[in-house]
N, C-alpha and C positions, 0 to 999 in steps of 0.2 A: 504494500500500500504506500509506504513512504517513497519508494522508487517512482511510482506513478505521479505522486505529488511533486517530486523533484523534477520530473520530466516536464510537467505542465509549467512549473515555475521557470524552467530554463528556456522554454520556447520564446523566441524574440517577439516583441509586440508587433502586431500586424501580420503575424504568420497566418496564412489563410488555410486553416484546417477545415475540411469539408464537414458539415454538420447535417443533421436531419431535423426538419421542423416537426411540429406536433402532428401534422398530417402525413408525415413520412417523406416529404419532399426533400431532395438534396438541395443544400444551399451553401454559399460561401460568401465571405466578406472580401470585397475587392476595392481598389481605388480606381475611379473613373479618370483616365488620363486624357481622353479627348472625346468630344462629341462629334460624331460623323454627320448626323442629321437628326431629325426629330424622333426617330425610333431606333437608332443604332449608335452605340458608343464603343470606344476601346477602353478596356479595363485591365489593370495589372492584378493578376491572380497568382500569388506566390511570386516567382520571378518572371512569369510569362505575360505578354500582352495578348489579349484575346479580343476579337470582335464579338460584341454582344448585341443581339437583336431582341427587342422587347416583344414578349408574347402578347398576342391578342389585340394589337393595335397597328394601325397603318397611318403614318403622317404623310402629307403631301411631299412629293419628291423635290429635292434640291440638288442632289449630287449624282443622279443617275446619268451615266454617259449617253449622250445623244438625245436626252430628253430635256425639255425646258423646265425651268423652276416653276412648280405648280403653285396655285393660289394658296396662301397661308403657309407655304413650306418654310419660308424664312422665319416666320413668327414661331412656328413649332420648333424649329432647330434652336432658335435663340432662347426660348423658354426652357427647353431641355438643357441647354448649356448653363443657364443661370441656376437651374435646379441641381445638376449633378456633377458638372466638370470640377475636377480636383477634389472631390468628396469621396468619403468612404460609403460604399453601397453594399447592401445585402442582395445577392443574386439568388433567387429561388428558381430552381430549374423545373421545367415541365417534364412530362412523361417522355417526350422526345427531346433529347438534350442538344442536338445540333440540326441546323437546316441543311439544305442541299449545297449551300455555299461554305459550309464549315463553321458558320457563326454559332456561338452559344446562344441558346434560346432561354430567356429568363424573365421572371417578374422582378422588377427592380425597386428596392426600397431605399430611400435616403431619409434619415431621421424617421419620423413617423409616417412618411408619405409613400404611397404606392405610385410610382412615377407613371406606369402604364395607365392607371385609372385617372390620374390628374390630367394627362393629355386629353383623354376622352371627355372628361367632365368639363374642361375648359373649351371644348370645341376645336381642339388642335389636332385631333386624330379621329379616324373612324375605327370601328371594330373590325378585326380580321381574325376570324375563328378558323384555326386549322387543327383538327383532331390529330393526335390525341392530346394536344396542349390546349384544352378547352375548359379547364377547371373553373376559371373566373369569367367565362364567356357570358353567363347571365348577368353578372354585375356590370360588365362593360356594356352590354346591350341596354341596360336600364340607364346608365350614365349617358350613353349616346342619345337615347330617346329624349331625355331631359334637356341635353344641350341643344338638340335640333329644335325641340319645341320652344326653347327660350331664345333661339336664334343666336347662339353663342359662336364666336369664332368663324370657322369656315362655313358654318350653316347659314350665316347671313351674308357673308362676303363673296362666296364662291358659287357659281352656277354649275349645275350637274353636268 
């Protein structure tokens, strides 16, 4: 028992040990090193930099090669930057851990905020449900409906 306590004490601060949440989801603490756009960031996990794509949301494009910057894309990216860049974040992984591009797929928490949900709630993102990573899809749908009804963000400024 004493050896285990000593090992925990000797781990350097910020060591990103994978944990399990109450519902059994894998999670890790990371530092967001760069915001790519409204729904993708780079994060340092241990000694590695990983691309992380937010589960369940889709923000307007700003960096897609060959595509124009979409309505409200810059605002979504800037909000994401203010919220997460340079900060410690808890990444909670879905059932499917990576997408076809090799990016980690995660629900991202900074402080007490679920970033994925904040983007939808403020009208900066639409829902994007891709099973099996659909655990919070009902929450995101409710937030999207409220944002659309209230004309928040892209719901009032962008035509379909």
